[in-house]
N, C-alpha and C positions, 0 to 999 in steps of 0.2 A: 667112263665117259666124262668128258670135261666140257664145261659150259663157259662161253665167253660172250660178252655183249656184242651185238652186231657191228658197232662202230670199231671195236677193237679187232674183230675178225677182218674187217675191211682193211684196216691198217696192216695187220699181219700178212694178209694176202698180197697187198701191194708191195710190202717190203720183200716178201719171198719172191715175187715176180721179178723185182729189180735185181735180186741176187741169183736168179736163175734156178730156183729150187721150189719145192712145194711147201704148203702150209705145214704138213707133218715133218718134212725135212728141216724146216726152219725151227719149229718148236723143239724137235729133238736136239738140234745143235745148241739152241739157247739153254735147254735144260742141262745138257752135258757140260756146257761152259760154266754154268752157275754152280753145279755140283763140284766141278774141279776147283773153282775159286773158293768154295767153302772148305774143301780139303786143304787148300793152301793156307787159308786164314787159320784153320785149326793148327796146322803144323807150325806156323809162325808164332801163334800164341803159346804153344808148348815150348818152342825154342826160347821165347822171351822169359817164360817161367823158369826154365832150366838155367838160363844165364844168370839168374839172381840166386840160385841155390848155393848154399855154403857147403864147403867141404868139411868133413869131420876128421880129416887126416887119416882116413882108413881105419878109424877106431870106433866105428858106430856100434858094433856089438859090445865092446867094452863100455861105451857110454851108456847103453841101455842097461847093462848089468849094474853099473854104478848107481844109476837112477833107481833101480828096483831095490837095491840094498838100503838106500837112504829112506825108504818108506817106512 
């Protein structure tokens, strides 16, 4: 169960009515949109992080071994 203030429910109901849908339909649509936007933001964040990653020239295993030997 979800609780909303009466004033917010009235605004939701009015907005749903103007869109030709129900309160539940509108809330479902808004929740799905927000979750999709969140997925997009996460994807974009990962893409930004990977864009700044440096290449090790395909020698990462050798680099780790060299670091271990130096200890």
